[in-house]
N, C-alpha and C positions, 0 to 999 in steps of 0.2 A: 291550544286548542289546540290538536293536530290534526291533520287526516286521516279519515277510515271507515270504517266501512258497514254498514246496522244494516242487522232487521229487523221486521214487526210483525208475529205475525197472531191474524186471528185465529182464533182456538174455539172451541166450547168445551168448558170445565159443568163435569158434572155434578147435583149437591153431594156435595162428601165425599165423592170420591176421587181420596185424593190420589192411591194408589193408579189408578187411569189417569186422571190428570198431572201425574205424573212423566208417566210413559211417552204420553203426546209432546210435553212440555220437552221432555231428552233427544225424544224422533227425529222435534223442528229446530232443537238446539245444533244437533247433527248435520242438519246438512244447512244449515244454516253459515255453518264453521266449516263445510265444505264450500261456498258457494266464498268465501271469503268474508263473514263477516266478523266483526271483532265486538259490537256491542250488540245483545240481542234484548229481547224484549217482547212481554208476553204484559195477556191483559189483566185488569185489574183479579183479586181472589181470583185466575190463574189452577190454581193445586185446591185450594178448596169447594173453587163453589161458591154461585150468586144465583138465589140467592137460597140460604141455610138453615135460615126466619130458625127458631128452636130448637135444631140442630149445631148453629155456629159457633159455641160454645167446645162440646164435641168435638170436634172436627180443627180447633183452633191446637199453636202447637209454639211456644219459644223464638224466640228471635234474640238468636244467631242460635241457639241451644240446641230445637228442634230439631228430629231427626230431618224431614226436607232438607231445609238450608242445609245441614251437614252432606246432605244429597245431592246437592246440585253444586258447592264446595266441593266436591269429587269429581262431577265434568264438569266446572269453569274451569278446575286445573286439567284434565283430562283434553279441552280442547283448544285451551286459550283463550277463553275469549270470556266478555264480563255478559252476565243474566240480571236482567230484573224483571223480577217476576210475583205475582201475588198474591200471598196468603191471609189468616186469617191467622193475628196475630195472638195469644195468652200470656197477661203477663199482672200476677195477683190478686190472678184468677178472674182479671176483663180481660174481654176483647174486644181489640183491635183492626180494621179495615188498614195493613200493611203493605207497602210493594217493598219488597229490601231487592238492596243491589251486591249481586256474588261474584268478585272477581279472577280469576288462575291464582292469585296468591290468597282468597278467600273472602268470609264478607268483610262487606264495606260498608257498608250503613242502610243507613234503613228511611221511608217517610211514611208516618199515618195520616193514614183520614180526615183532614178537617175536622168538614163537615159534612152530615148527613142529611141523606134526600133519604124524604120520605118514610117508612116502616123502617128505614136502616138506625135507625136511633136508635127501636126499641132491644136489640141489639148487638150494637157495636158504642163502644168511647172511642170521642173524637181526640185525635191529634190536639195539642202545642205548640205545633211550634214547626216554619216552613226549614225546610235541609240542604241545602245544597253539598250533593258528593264527588270529593278530584276522586276518575273511573284511572286514572291517569291520561287517558284519549282527550279528557275531555273535562271538566264541570259538572253535572246534569242536578237539577232541582228535580220534582214530580212533582205535578198532580192529579190525586185520583178521581177522576169522573169529575164527583159536583164539583171538587173546589174547581177542578178545571171554569168554570160559570164566575167564578169572582175574578174578577182583574187581577186585584190588592197580591193575588199568592205567587202569580205568575212575577210579579211583577216583583214583589219578595225577595225568589229565587232571580230574579236579571241585580241587582245590583246589590246579591252577594256573588254575584260570581259565575252564575252558570252557563255556562256558553248553550245547555241542550235542553231543553227540559220536556221532561216525557210526560207523555198522557192518555196513563193506562186506562183502560175504562168496564163496566158492564153495563152498558145504557140499558132501557127494560127495551120494551119495542111491542107492549101490546099479549093478546095472545097470536098463541104457535100459528101459523098455518102453514099445509103445506101448497098451495095459490104460485105457479112463479107470478104470476100475474104482484099478486096481493105482496108478492115476496120483492118483487122487482122495485114497487114505487115506495117500501120500507127501506131498504136498503136505501136509496136514493134519498128520501129525501133526512135521516140520518148524516150519511156526506152529507148533504148539501148545509145539516146543523152543522159539522164539523170544519169544515173548508172555509163556513166563515169563520168558528171562533179561534178557529188555530193560524186561519191566515191573521187575528187582527191579534193575537195574542204573538203567533212570532213579530209580525211586522214594529209595534209597539214596543217592545224588548229587545229589539236586536240578537232573537237569537234564533237555532232549531227549531221544532217543536214534533216529537212523532208522538200520533195517538195511533196506540189500534182500542180493537173493542172487541166481547167475547160474543163471537157468532155459535147461535140452535140452538133450539132445547136445553134446562140446564133443570127443568125441575117442577111443579106447578107452578102451573101462572108463572115462569119466569122463563122468562125468551131473551137474545140476544139478537142485533141486526149484523152484528160485523163488521169490519170495520177500518181499512189501515192508512194513510194518512202524512209524508214528512214531508212537509214546512221549512222554506229559508227564510235564512235572516229578514231579506229586505220582503217576508210575508211569501214567498212564490210556492206554490205545490208546486213539489220536484217531481212526486212517482204517491203515486197514491193502485186503492187492489183493484184488481181485474170485473171478479167474483158481481153480477150483478143480483147475484142469488147470496140466501142464508150460510154459508160452508166456510172451512176454513183455508186460509190462505198462506200465504207469506210476499214479505217486501221488504227490500233490498235494495242499497239506497249510497249512492260517498259523499259526506260531508267533508269539510270543503276551509281550512280555515282563510285561504282569502275569503273565502263570501262575508263567513262571521267579523272579520275583520275591519274588508269594507264596507259593511254595515252601523259597522261599530262606532270607524270612523268619515263617519258619512256630514259632512255638511247639516252642521243641526238636526243632528238628532237626540231626541227627545234623553236620551239618558244620560247627554253633558250640557242641555240648556234647565235638564227641571229645580224645579225652589223648590226643595220638601219645609221650607217651613215658612210656605205657607201653606199646605196643607194639611190643616189640625187640619177640615175637620171631618174629612175623610175620615179621620180615627171617635169620632163623635159616634155617638147611639139617637140614629134619628126620633124623630118627637112618635 
């Protein structure tokens, strides 16, 4: 892992409004690059929108051969940075909830969402593998929203070499409200849950975690509270989104190899002392 600067964006991605969403992504990526970010992270389904319901297949695209990926390849090459962006991916007539990673030299890889929450199951098929993608600056694993509730997914990424774990979200927060007090309460609740979850994932696995969530009303009965969080490998929060209302925001943070190595080489770090030969029951289907 190298020392580098990363940015994460909470933004509103309207359902099916691909061109508008890509324009937002480009605007934020340019701003991040101006601030020296070498990795820019966007939320789950930030291109296609969430929730697309019956139209999810209509707005899905091939990855990496679709127009959105190609457009972002050109942007990443121009800016000299790595982009992590969510999209509805189409392959063999099937839609997947996918996070793709694109660098200055082109497409680097993707992660398909592994666990579908609630009604998502009726519109997306599930991926079948935890991938670790070498972006040059570091090796990244990706947990898409509900995937991060399962500690096994982050652990698999860590033991396969991930140094940074990206957690793009489109976590819903009930009916839309324009009342500031209600927005603040919802934002606070989402951030509290994110701190609990991602401090644990970072500490248990000795890796950085970057969490970013969609923010705003994306469509009928589809509203998101936002939230950005950077956690270091010791489980300490480095920086988080400042706004307490549901609105767009970008957060920039410096990640260091020293902090990663300090955690990974600390006394009794669990990845050094784990005993996988006795963990077989973890893979057993419960009664």
